[in-house]
N, C-alpha and C positions, 0 to 999 in steps of 0.2 A: 872599578870592576864592572864589566858589561856582561850580562848573562845572555847566552845564546838563546834566541827566541824559540828554537825548535826543541829545547830541553824540557819544556813544561810537561811533556807526556811521560817522563820517567821519574818515578818516585824514589828511585835508588840513588839519584844524584843529579847533577846538572853540569853543563859546560859553560865556562865563562872565559873572558878575555881580560888581560891586564898588561899594559905596556907592550902591546903588540904580540904577546904570547898567549897560547891557548892552554887552558887547564880544565880538569874535570874534578868536581867535588863528589866525594863518595859519602853518602849518608850512613848513619848508624844502623838504619834498617837493612842495609846491604852488607853489614860488617861480616857476618858469618859466611855469606857467599863469596865475598872478596877474599877472605882469608883462605877459603878452600881453593879458590882459583889459583892463588899464589903458592900455597903450601903443598898442594897436590902435584905440582909440576905441570899442570895444564897450561898455565900462562907461558912458561919457558918453552914448552914444546911448540905451541902455536906461533910464538915469536920466531923461534928457530926455523920453522917451516914457512915463514913469511905469510902466515894466515891471519895474524892479529897485529895491529899497530903497537909498537913498543912504547913504554912509558917509564918515567922515573917518579919516585915518590918525593914530594916536596915537604919541606919543614912546615909545621903548622904555624899559621899567622892568625892571631886573635881577631884581626880585623874582619875576617870572613870565615871563621871556622866554628862558630856557634852551632852546635848540632851536627857538625861534620866530622866523620870518622877519619877520612884521609883526603889529601889533595894530591892528585897525580898530574903529571905533565906529559901528555902524549906527544910523539913525534908529529910535527906539523905536516899536513898535506898541502902541497902548493896550490891546488885548485879543487874546490868541491864541486863535483858534477852530480847530476840527478839521473835516475833510471830512465826517464823519458828522453834523455839526451844520449843514451847509449844505443849502439847497434845491436843486432840480434846476438852476435857472438859475445859481446861484452856482458849482456844480460844473462846469457847462458853460462858463461864462465863464473859470473857472480853467484848464480844459483848453485852451481856445482861446488864452488868454494864454501858456500853456506852449509851445504850438506856434508862436506868433508869436516868442517868445524864441528857440526853436530855429532857426527860419528866419533870424532876424536874426544869430544867432551864426555860422551857416554862412557868411554873407556876410563876416564878419570873421575867418574862419579858425578858428572854435572850434565846439564842440558841447556840448550838455548831457550830462553823464555820468550824471545821474540825473533822474528825473521823478516824484519823490514828491509827492503832493498836499499833504503837510505843509510843503513848501517854499513854498507859496502862502499869503498872508494878505490880508485885506481892509484896504486903507489908503486913506484919502480916498475911500471909496466904490467902489474898484475893486480887483480882484485884482492882487497884485504879488509878484514873486519875492523871498524874503528870504534865500535861501542864496547868498551871493556866491561861494562856492567850488564851485558846481554845474557850472562850465565847465571844459573841458579843450581843449587844442589839437587841431584836427581832423587825423585821420590818413587819408590816402588808402587805399582798399581795405579799410577796416574798417567793419563794419556798425554801425548806431546802437545803442550799448550800452544806452541807456535806453528803447528801443522797447518791450520787454516790460513794463517798469515803468509806462510811460504807459498801455498797454492795461489793466493790472490796476488802476491807481489812478484812471483817468479813463474810458476807453472802456467797460470792462465794467460799472461801476455805472451809467453814463449809459444804456447800451443796456438794461440790466435795468429801469431806471426808466421809460424811454420805451416799451418793448415789453411789459413785464409789469406791474410795480407800483412806484410811486415810492418806497414804503417800503423797497425792497430796497437803496437807498443806505445804509441802516443796517447792512448787512453789513460795511461798512468798519470798524465798531467791533470786529467779531470778527476781521477779517483786516487787521491793522495795516499789512501790506506790500502791500495791494491784494487785490482779490477774485481768487482763483485762476481761471484761464481755463477749466479743466475744469469747475469749479463753475458758472461763468456759462453754459457750453455746455449743461450738464445742465438748467439752468432755462430757457434760451431755446428749446431743442429745435428744432422745425421753424420757429419764427419766424426763426431765423438765416438760413434758406435764402431768405427773402423779401427780404433786404437784403444785396446783394453785399458791401458794405464790412464789415458785421458778420460775415458768413460768413468773409471772408478773415482779418480781424484778430483775431477771437475763436475761431471754430470751427476753421478750418484752422491758425491759430496754436497753439491748444491741441493739435490732433492731432499736429503735427510736434514740438511741445515734448515730448509724452509719448513719441513714437516714438524720439526721440534722447536721452531722459533717461538711459537705461541703457547708451548707447554709451560704450565706453572711448576715451579720447583726445579730442582736440579735433575738433569737427565741421568739415569743410572747407567753405569758402565760395568760390564762383566770383568771385574778386576782380575779374575783368574787368568785372562789372556793378555793382560797389560803388564809387561815387565820389560827389563832391559833388552832382552833378546827380541821382543816384538818391536821395540823402538828401533833397534838396529835393522831389522828386516824392512821396516817402513822406510828408513833412510836409504837403504840399498835399492829398494824398489823405485823410489823417487830418483835416485842417481841414474838408474837404467833408463827410465822414461825420459828424463831431462837430457841425458847424453845422446839419446837416439833421435831427438828432434833436430830436423834439418830444414833450411830454407829451400824452397822449390822454385828457383829461377825468378824471384820477384824482381820486377822492373820498377824503379822509382824515379822521381823527377827532381830536378834542381831548380828552385826558384820559379816554379810554374812552367818550366820547359817540358818538352814532350819526349825527350831522349834520355837514355841511360848515359850518364856523363863519365862512367868509369874508364872510357877509352879516349878522353879529351886530348891527352898529349900524344896520341898515336900519330903516325905519319899521315893518316887520312885528314887530320885537321891542321897539323903544323909540320914544318920541315925540321929535321934533326938539328940543322944549324941554328934555327931560331931557338929551339929548346936549350941547346948547349950554351949559346951566348947569353940567354936569359938566366940560366943557372949561374953562370960566371958573374954576371952583373949583380944578382941578388947576393951571392956569396961575398963579393967585395963590399957591398953596402952594409951587410950584416957585420962584417969585420970592422968596418969604420965605426959603427955604433957600439958593438960588443954588448948587446942587451942580455940581461939576466933571464927575462921572461918574454916569450913571443906568442902572439896569436896569429894563426894563418887562416884568414877568412876566405871561404870559397876554395878550400885547400885541395879539392878533388881527391885523388888517392894519396896525397901528401908528398909529392915530389919535392916541393920546396920546404915543407915541414921537416923533412929528413935532413936537408941542408942546415936548417936553423937548429935542429936538435944536436948537430955536431958542433955548434958554436954557442949554444945557450944552455942554461940549466933546466929550463922548463918550457915546453912548447905544447900548445893546444892547437890541434888541426880541426877546424870547423867546416862542415859541408852539409847541405840539406839533402844530398843524394845518399840514400842508405847503402847502395852498392859501393860507393866510393869509401865511405867510412868503414864498412865491413872489410874491404880490401886493405885499407890502411891499418886497421887493427890487426888483421892477420899478419901483416908485415912486422908490426911491432912485436907481436907474440912470437913469431918465428925467429926473429933476429934478436930477441931479448933486449929491445930498446927500452931504457928505463925512464927517459925524460920526455917522452912524446905520448900524449893522450888524444886520440881522435874522438870527436863528438859530433852528433847530428844537431845541426842548428840552421834554421832559416833566419837570416839576419833582417829580412823584411818583417819577421814576426818572432823576435827572440824570446827566450823563456821569461815569463813574467813572475812577479812575486805571488805565491799562492799559499794556501793553507790558512790556519787560524789568523784572523786580522791581517791577511795578506802579508804575513811576516815569517811564516814557518819555513818556507823555502824561498830563498832569495832570487831576485831577478838576475839576469845575466849582467846587467850594468852594475848591480850592487856587488858582484863578484869580480868586477874588472879592476885588477891591479896589475897592469902589464906595461912593460917598457916599450915594446915595439909591436906594431901590427903590420902583417903582410896582406895586401889587397891586390892580388894578381889576377888579371883576366876575369874580373868580376864587376867592375864599375859599369860596364855596358848592360849587364843583366839587371843591376839595381836601377839604373836610370831609364833604360828603354823597355825592358821586360816588365818592370814594376813601377814605372813612372815616378821614381824618387828623384826630386830635383837635385842637381849637383850641390847646391848650397846646403841642403839638409844632410846629404851624405857627408860633406866636409865637416859640418857641425857635429854629427854623430861620432865620426872617427876622432875628433878632437877631444871628445868626452872620455874615450876609453884608452887612449894611448899617448905617450910622450913623443914617440917617434912613429913615422909612417913610411913604409915602402909601398908605393901604389903604382899600378900600371894603367896608363890611359890607352883605351882602345878606340881609335877614331871611327867615324861613320863609314869610311870606305874600306874598312877591314872586312874580310870575307865573313867573319863570325857575326858582325853587326848587320851586314847585308842579309844574312840568314834570318836574324831576328825581325828585320823589317820586311821580309818577303811577303808576309800575309797580313800586314797591318799598315795603316797610314803613317807616314813620317810626320809626326807633330812635334818633333824634338829639335826645334830651331836653335835652342840654347845648348844643345849637346855638341860642343866643339872644344878643341884644346885651349882656345882663348878663354872661353867661359869656365872651363875646368881650372885653369891657373888663377883666374880672377876669384872664383868662389873659395878655392882651397887656400888662396893667399890671405884670406880674411882670418884664418885660424892657424895657419902654419907658415913657417919660414922655409923656403926652398933651399936645400943644402946642395943637392946634386940632381942632374937631369941626364938620363942616358937613353939614346935611341936603341931599339932592339933590331939587330940585323935581320934581313929577310922578312921585314914587316915595317909598318908605319907606326908601330906602337912605341910608347915612351914610358920609361920607368923613372919615378921620382923618389928621392929621399927627402923627407920633410921632418922638421922639428916643430913641435907645438909652440905657438907664440907664447912668449913670456918665460920659457925655460932657460 
C-alpha cells in the first residue's frame, strides 16, 4: 500500500494505491457524514448528473483497516491535472460545477466543507468532483466554511484573468492554497470597484479578513441571518458573478514567441495540401502503433489531438498558448469529446513538484505514463527559440514515452527563417543529420515520411529497448 502524498490534509480519510488501483479510506470520524451522503440520496444524484466521481465499496481487509470505517474504490481518472494547467474556461467551468454541487448538497441537508480546486478533475470531457469526503452535514446558523477557499481557489484567479491578464491564473502555482485575497485586491486595484460582486467577494472580503485576523477569540456572527436560505442566496450570487466573467481579448505567447498562435494552421502559414497530407501521415502512423494514451506537445488548437482522440482512449493536448488551449477546450465542450483534455504547458518549463516536501503536487514527469507522444512543428521552437540542444530534446522525449511521432522542420523552412530573422544563426548543429544522430541514441527509427509542399519530415520512432 502506498499512501497518496497529498492526502495528509484530510482527517476524514486518505487516498492510497495498491496493485495499480486507487482506493480511499474513510475514517470513523467521517462515519456520520458518509452515511448521510449515501442514505440521503445526494451521492446517487451527483453521480447521475456526472458531478461526482462514482465509487464502489470494498470488502474490509484487516491489513489496512485498523481505525478505518470504509474502503471505497473510486473510478480512476486517466490523468491528474492541476488548476494552474487549465485555461480560463476550464477553471470557470470547475468553479460553476463546485457551486452547483454546493447548491445540490444544501437541498439534501449537506454542505461542502472545502472548495479546493484540486478536488476537481476533468473526466469524460467535463469537470467532476473527485473528493467524496468533501461533504458534511449542514448545521443551521453556521456560515459556509468553504466560502473563503472558493474565493481564493476560483473567484480570485478568474477575476484576475478576466479583468487584468489571463496569465495571472499561473499564480495558483505559487499559492497552492489559492491566491490570497489581499494580493488579488492589490492587483485588481480600482477595477474591483467597477464590478460589485468582485468588490464584495474579493475587496471587502479581504478587508474584513485582515481586520479580524488579529482579534482574539472567535468572531461572533449574527446567527439570525445565517440559515439554509442565506447559503443558497450566497451560492446563487457567486454563480451569477462567476458566470458573467469573460476574457477580453487576451493575447498570449507560445514558448517565448510574440504572436498569437491560434491561427497557426491557417492558409497564411501553410498550404491546405501540406495540412491534409500531414493529417493523413499522422493518422496512418497512429494506426500502426494503436496507442492507448497519447500526449500532443505543442498541440496548438488540437488539430492532431482530435485525430488521436478518434484512435486512442486518452489524449492530452499541451500548448503554452492560452488562446489555443481555450479554443481546443471550447471544441471539446461543444462536441462533447470525452477522451481529450487540453492543458496549458510550456515544455521548456513544465510543471514541477510543489507543496509540502515537494511531493504534494506531482511534476509533469511523475505523471507521465504515456504510450505515444506527438511532437509536430515544435522541435524548431525548442531548439532555436529556446536553445535546447537536439540531444537533450531526444533524451527528454525518451523519458516520457514509448513511441514518438516527431516532425523535423529544417532551417530553410519559412517558419524557421522567421525565427532567425532577428537573431544570429548560431545553430550549426541544427540539421536533419544531427537530428537523426541524436535521436538515434535513444530511439529506433521505424518509419520516415516527407510532407508534401514542404521540406519537413515526420518520423515514427520506438524507444530503444522496447
